FIGUTOR-684100 format. One line per 2 residues: number of its first residue (from 1); their letters; for each residue x, y, z of C-alpha. Coordinates in pm, whole numbers. Layout:
<atoms>
NUM = a = X:Y:Z | ...
</atoms>
This chain:
<atoms>
1 = mk = -8491:-2770:117 | -8364:-3120:67
3 = kv = -8076:-3292:-103 | -8161:-3201:-461
5 = fy = -7956:-2883:-423 | -7643:-3069:-526
7 = gl = -7607:-2833:-817 | -7845:-2553:-897
9 = sl = -7689:-2517:-1235 | -7575:-2161:-1180
11 = si = -7274:-2013:-1354 | -7231:-1642:-1365
13 = li = -7014:-1359:-1503 | -7283:-1105:-1585
15 = ft = -7291:-775:-1398 | -7646:-660:-1459
17 = ac = -7823:-879:-1204 | -8118:-1027:-1387
19 = gg = -8302:-1277:-1171 | -8606:-1242:-952
21 = dh = -8920:-1048:-1043 | -8930:-862:-1375
23 = sg = -9201:-690:-1568 | -9226:-517:-1905
25 = dd = -9339:-563:-2262 | -9393:-905:-2413
27 = vt = -9094:-854:-2637 | -8788:-643:-2554
29 = te = -8456:-593:-2725 | -8128:-483:-2569
31 = ts = -7757:-501:-2630 | -7553:-621:-2334
33 = tt = -7178:-643:-2277 | -6981:-880:-2056
35 = et = -6651:-825:-1883 | -6473:-941:-2200
37 = ev = -6649:-673:-2409 | -6864:-921:-2596
39 = av = -7178:-745:-2716 | -7481:-947:-2822
41 = vs = -7838:-861:-2904 | -8082:-1002:-2650
43 = tt = -8454:-1043:-2713 | -8713:-1168:-2466
45 = ee = -9071:-1279:-2494 | -9345:-1439:-2288
47 = ve = -9552:-1710:-2454 | -9821:-1940:-2319
49 = in = -9705:-2301:-2330 | -9941:-2576:-2215
51 = gv = -10143:-2332:-2006 | -9844:-2158:-1842
53 = kh = -9683:-1833:-1957 | -9313:-1908:-2021
55 = fi = -9030:-1656:-2032 | -8787:-1700:-2322
57 = ek = -8460:-1516:-2388 | -8255:-1529:-2708
59 = ig = -7904:-1395:-2753 | -7706:-1369:-3074
61 = eg = -7793:-1475:-3426 | -7738:-1782:-3636
63 = ep = -7815:-2152:-3601 | -8019:-2194:-3280
65 = iv = -7912:-2379:-2967 | -8168:-2430:-2689
67 = vl = -8008:-2442:-2343 | -8187:-2591:-2042
69 = hg = -8104:-2458:-1697 | -8047:-2678:-1395
71 = gp = -8189:-2690:-1046 | -8453:-2802:-1048
73 = gi = -8620:-2474:-957 | -8356:-2214:-1041
75 = fh = -8381:-1984:-1344 | -8180:-1940:-1663
77 = dy = -8002:-1612:-1578 | -7681:-1772:-1453
79 = lv = -7618:-1923:-1796 | -7648:-1612:-2011
81 = ph = -7308:-1443:-1958 | -7117:-1762:-2034
83 = fk = -7280:-1813:-2371 | -7219:-1467:-2516
85 = ql = -6901:-1584:-2686 | -7094:-1872:-2844
87 = aq = -7366:-1625:-2941 | -7120:-1459:-3178
89 = qy = -7183:-1753:-3412 | -7511:-1905:-3292
91 = qv = -7845:-1794:-3157 | -7857:-1924:-2800
93 = if = -8207:-1966:-2658 | -8292:-1999:-2289
95 = yd = -8621:-2024:-2104 | -8731:-2047:-1743
97 = qr = -8892:-2383:-1682 | -9246:-2418:-1548
99 = gc = -9275:-2246:-1208 | -8921:-2103:-1224
101 = gr = -8800:-1743:-1236 | -9007:-1529:-1471
103 = td = -9217:-1822:-1596 | -9552:-1843:-1420
105 = fp = -9615:-2086:-1138 | -9889:-2329:-1251
107 = kd = -10224:-2334:-1074 | -10209:-2714:-1076
109 = ts = -9892:-2820:-897 | -9938:-3177:-1020
111 = si = -9810:-3047:-1355 | -9468:-2992:-1199
113 = ni = -9312:-3317:-1312 | -9046:-3413:-1563
115 = et = -9298:-3553:-1812 | -9476:-3216:-1832
117 = yv = -9142:-3038:-1861 | -9063:-3257:-2162
119 = ed = -9392:-3157:-2323 | -9324:-2790:-2246
121 = le = -8992:-2821:-2430 | -9160:-2984:-2728
123 = ai = -9419:-2706:-2740 | -9142:-2445:-2721
125 = rn = -8965:-2617:-3012 | -9285:-2586:-3215
127 = hl = -9330:-2223:-3109 | -8974:-2145:-3219
129 = ki = -9034:-2330:-3547 | -8715:-2536:-3510
131 = ek = -8737:-2866:-3699 | -8450:-3036:-3518
133 = ln = -8300:-2902:-3197 | -7942:-2844:-3104
135 = lm = -8018:-2909:-2739 | -7793:-2847:-2439
137 = gh = -7882:-2918:-2078 | -7685:-2838:-1764
139 = sw = -7709:-3058:-1453 | -8083:-3117:-1397
141 = ga = -8130:-2967:-1744 | -7918:-3249:-1888
143 = ll = -8154:-3500:-1729 | -8449:-3317:-1884
145 = am = -8269:-3312:-2220 | -8217:-3689:-2204
147 = ky = -8581:-3749:-2118 | -8676:-3535:-2417
149 = gi = -8439:-3728:-2641 | -8587:-4059:-2529
151 = ky = -8939:-3947:-2622 | -8862:-3729:-2923
153 = pg = -8539:-3862:-3077 | -8641:-3752:-3425
155 = nl = -8661:-3388:-3313 | -8294:-3364:-3215
157 = nk = -8004:-3256:-3434 | -7730:-3261:-3169
159 = lm = -7740:-3318:-2793 | -7499:-3169:-2538
161 = lv = -7507:-3286:-2175 | -7314:-3052:-1946
163 = sp = -7229:-3185:-1598 | -7530:-3416:-1615
165 = ap = -7727:-3494:-1302 | -7670:-3838:-1145
167 = sn = -7796:-4114:-1371 | -7950:-4313:-1085
169 = sd = -8052:-4283:-722 | -7732:-4440:-586
171 = yf = -7516:-4189:-770 | -7740:-3913:-639
173 = dq = -7670:-4021:-282 | -7297:-4044:-359
175 = tf = -7304:-3695:-507 | -7461:-3550:-195
177 = an = -7205:-3732:23 | -6920:-3591:-190
179 = mq = -7056:-3242:-141 | -7083:-3290:232
181 = kk = -6718:-3396:250 | -6609:-3074:79
183 = rs = -6816:-2847:300 | -6624:-2694:590
185 = ee = -6749:-2725:947 | -6799:-2350:961
187 = dt = -7009:-2348:643 | -7212:-2644:768
189 = kd = -7285:-2463:1093 | -7375:-2140:913
191 = li = -7596:-2328:667 | -7793:-2502:942
193 = qa = -7836:-2181:1140 | -7954:-1989:836
195 = mm = -8202:-2258:734 | -8349:-2270:1084
197 = sk = -8392:-1893:1102 | -8718:-1701:1082
199 = kf = -8575:-1497:795 | -8528:-1808:585
201 = et = -8878:-1923:672 | -9015:-1594:537
203 = re = -8784:-1613:233 | -8598:-1294:323
205 = ee = -8375:-1232:22 | -8035:-1197:191
207 = tf = -8080:-1504:409 | -8221:-1715:129
209 = rk = -7931:-1615:-92 | -7686:-1709:183
211 = vi = -7840:-2055:209 | -7822:-2114:-166
213 = ll = -7460:-2001:-189 | -7349:-2202:113
215 = gd = -7525:-2506:-26 | -7377:-2481:-374
217 = kt = -7022:-2355:-321 | -6885:-2710:-297
219 = nl = -6971:-2745:-667 | -6679:-2517:-751
221 = vd = -6311:-2605:-745 | -6243:-2257:-605
223 = qt = -6523:-2212:-352 | -6432:-1845:-304
225 = ki = -6582:-1772:-645 | -6937:-1856:-536
227 = ee = -7035:-1487:-517 | -6915:-1433:-872
229 = ly = -7104:-1740:-986 | -7430:-1607:-843
231 = ap = -7377:-1242:-935 | -7669:-1227:-1188
233 = iq = -7923:-1390:-961 | -8174:-1197:-753
235 = fs = -8437:-1367:-539 | -8768:-1226:-429
237 = at = -8986:-1391:-168 | -9203:-1524:-451
239 = ta = -8930:-1668:-673 | -8750:-1811:-370
241 = nn = -9063:-1985:-248 | -9140:-2113:-598
243 = ll = -8787:-2249:-624 | -8828:-2455:-309
245 = iv = -9169:-2588:-413 | -9049:-2688:-760
247 = ns = -8737:-2844:-613 | -8934:-3041:-358
249 = ll = -9187:-3168:-612 | -8921:-3273:-862
251 = er = -8706:-3438:-597 | -8925:-3744:-642
253 = ty = -8753:-3786:-980 | -8455:-3925:-787
255 = fn = -8648:-4190:-594 | -8578:-4540:-732
257 = fd = -8448:-4380:-1048 | -8216:-4500:-1324
259 = it = -8230:-4316:-1656 | -8001:-4572:-1817
261 = ne = -8295:-4815:-1809 | -8542:-4570:-1965
263 = gl = -8442:-4588:-2332 | -8127:-4383:-2380
265 = en = -8040:-4615:-2669 | -8327:-4447:-2859
267 = is = -8122:-4126:-2885 | -7975:-4146:-3233
269 = cp = -7833:-3795:-3284 | -7467:-3701:-3221
271 = ti = -7428:-3658:-2843 | -7153:-3529:-2618
273 = il = -7107:-3521:-2240 | -6905:-3227:-2109
275 = lg = -6795:-3231:-1744 | -6525:-3131:-1501
277 = dm = -6272:-3374:-1362 | -6362:-3271:-1005
279 = dn = -6741:-3287:-1035 | -6914:-3424:-726
281 = vp = -7128:-3646:-947 | -6936:-3976:-972
283 = fl = -6758:-4020:-1305 | -6918:-4364:-1336
285 = sa = -7253:-4187:-1366 | -7144:-4008:-1684
287 = qs = -6987:-4327:-1815 | -7310:-4517:-1765
289 = iq = -7489:-4256:-1977 | -7220:-4264:-2244
291 = ek = -7241:-4640:-2272 | -7615:-4630:-2340
293 = ip = -7629:-4352:-2601 | -7495:-4479:-2935
295 = gc = -7173:-4304:-3037 | -7180:-4067:-2740
297 = ql = -6861:-3865:-2689 | -6724:-3761:-2351
299 = tv = -6499:-3461:-2283 | -6350:-3398:-1937
301 = fk = -6213:-3058:-1838 | -5926:-3035:-1589
303 = ks = -5956:-2814:-1281 | -6331:-2788:-1313
305 = ch = -6622:-2908:-1104 | -6994:-2871:-1185
307 = yp = -6977:-2545:-1384 | -6719:-2585:-1665
309 = ff = -6860:-2292:-1865 | -6782:-2071:-1563
311 = ev = -6458:-2232:-1447 | -6290:-2309:-1782
313 = pg = -6486:-2103:-2039 | -6219:-2112:-2310
315 = ef = -6193:-2490:-2313 | -6569:-2527:-2282
317 = nm = -6651:-2298:-2574 | -6389:-2465:-2792
319 = av = -6532:-2811:-2718 | -6887:-2698:-2797
321 = kn = -6784:-2530:-3124 | -6584:-2833:-3233
323 = fl = -6880:-3058:-3160 | -7131:-2843:-3343
325 = np = -6893:-2784:-3633 | -6607:-3036:-3656
327 = ey = -6435:-2814:-3910 | -6425:-2521:-3668
329 = eq = -6084:-2366:-3614 | -5996:-2118:-3341
</atoms>
């Protein structure tokens, strides 16, 4: 596991742990309730996209919003509980990206690249019969969303970039250094010991989970909330191993990389960047993205790091609703 784990894009409040291996019918329906007694209808399906069976989950009803999880390599489950309030007015759609979570791992690992992920998203848009996407991406998912917008600007209605991944390789290195500074000596020691253990090598669930949590806790203002953040996520040996492979293969995205030189000016839809004031990703990274996308807005949340929908959910939901519907009133 290398440096890409600067932010696995996990934010969690749900209490029915829903990661790892799952099986069942192609389409299921259930009503779930969060701690705040918000009930939403959830439907799931598996659909073959570009030769790989993808897992899709929808919550709520109304105008659709497609939300891309971060990582790369993690799965969408951490996002679901934080979007149930939004799902009172919108249909929020998640899917596990190629090789992640309940989406199949491709036989051809060369297909694990950001260009293929963009095409998977376009195929999912067609499958969902959405003419123009309201698209949101968190962390790595924001990078994927931007790449999609560069190639398919005409297929976007509105674009929301939440705690976007570093815009270039230098900012990526700075992000990792910022995380290292926040990590205590004890956590650093425990992280190294766990990663060098036989249990981690065999992807034993408890040890793997410990590594992920120790690696990501510096992406929270209150690091003691890392267990709560990861509450919905379960790892099996298979999904853990897939996560590391996907992460390793997509790490090359950050070599000699600068998305601000890849055509962000082609994105013509209304766009907003939403991030915490204490994010480890340098603020200049978000500014460089804002400057390239015409008319791009930027909202900064106080006392938040890489997971604003987990750390400041009220402010986050209000900002999203106001962006999607400027006439929205609380």
